Legacy VTK file of the C-alpha trace (Angstrom):
# vtk DataFile Version 3.0
C-alpha trace
ASCII
DATASET POLYDATA
POINTS 92 float
98.967 96.192 69.343
95.792 96.045 71.347
95.424 94.824 74.879
92.803 92.135 75.245
90.903 91.853 78.492
87.994 89.989 79.999
85.056 92.420 80.095
83.474 90.751 83.126
86.489 91.798 85.201
86.570 95.423 84.011
84.190 96.930 86.577
85.881 95.440 89.687
89.293 96.466 88.334
88.113 100.023 87.666
86.593 100.306 91.134
89.826 99.063 92.727
91.844 101.496 90.609
89.569 104.392 91.571
89.969 103.580 95.262
93.756 103.319 94.871
93.862 106.748 93.233
91.829 108.265 96.078
94.048 106.639 98.686
97.161 107.866 96.866
95.810 111.442 96.950
95.244 111.199 100.698
98.739 109.776 101.144
100.210 112.611 99.064
98.479 115.156 101.314
99.882 113.475 104.443
103.328 113.274 102.891
103.277 116.920 101.843
102.167 118.207 105.242
104.455 115.913 107.248
107.616 116.476 105.238
107.065 120.228 105.145
108.173 120.139 108.793
111.894 120.355 109.631
112.344 116.767 110.851
115.556 116.130 112.757
116.659 114.174 115.835
115.231 116.743 118.249
111.889 116.659 116.410
111.729 112.877 116.733
112.752 112.953 120.400
109.994 115.493 121.170
107.339 113.598 119.254
105.798 112.263 122.473
105.139 115.801 123.718
103.712 117.078 120.421
100.405 115.306 119.716
99.807 117.256 116.500
103.113 115.990 115.087
102.399 112.453 116.245
99.027 112.656 114.536
100.693 113.647 111.257
103.080 110.695 111.513
100.217 108.328 112.344
98.148 109.604 109.398
101.060 109.123 106.998
101.876 105.622 108.239
98.225 104.570 108.258
97.571 105.848 104.753
100.759 104.296 103.419
99.849 100.914 104.894
96.257 101.151 103.668
97.373 101.914 100.111
99.969 99.146 100.147
97.421 96.620 101.437
94.871 97.686 98.845
97.373 97.361 95.998
98.422 93.863 97.008
95.062 92.474 98.101
92.646 94.116 95.662
94.082 96.060 92.740
96.830 93.732 91.507
94.699 90.563 91.689
91.828 92.312 89.894
94.140 93.650 87.204
95.579 90.158 86.759
92.055 88.732 86.427
91.260 91.452 83.915
93.895 90.137 81.521
93.184 86.491 82.286
96.077 85.768 84.623
95.745 83.586 87.688
95.705 85.495 90.926
98.811 84.531 92.860
100.444 85.793 95.974
103.133 88.403 95.428
105.755 85.900 96.580
104.831 83.606 93.686
LINES 1 93
92 0 1 2 3 4 5 6 7 8 9 10 11 12 13 14 15 16 17 18 19 20 21 22 23 24 25 26 27 28 29 30 31 32 33 34 35 36 37 38 39 40 41 42 43 44 45 46 47 48 49 50 51 52 53 54 55 56 57 58 59 60 61 62 63 64 65 66 67 68 69 70 71 72 73 74 75 76 77 78 79 80 81 82 83 84 85 86 87 88 89 90 91
């Protein structure tokens, strides 16, 4: 079985995939450094007084959101176009 695709959509799909991989690596780094900390209730309550911890949380949340947005807005529609599918919203 071979997968057929539309060659004119290959380059945009590959670029979107490459960006998603890079974003996932950055997210993995944030996840690894954040969750290496012993997070408990006291840690969360003291977050306002620990800017370096807050920065780690912000980096993780930002990178997670950026990757999620990229997947839904760029990568999935371009992959759908690659195989000839109509680009729909994720709700459809």
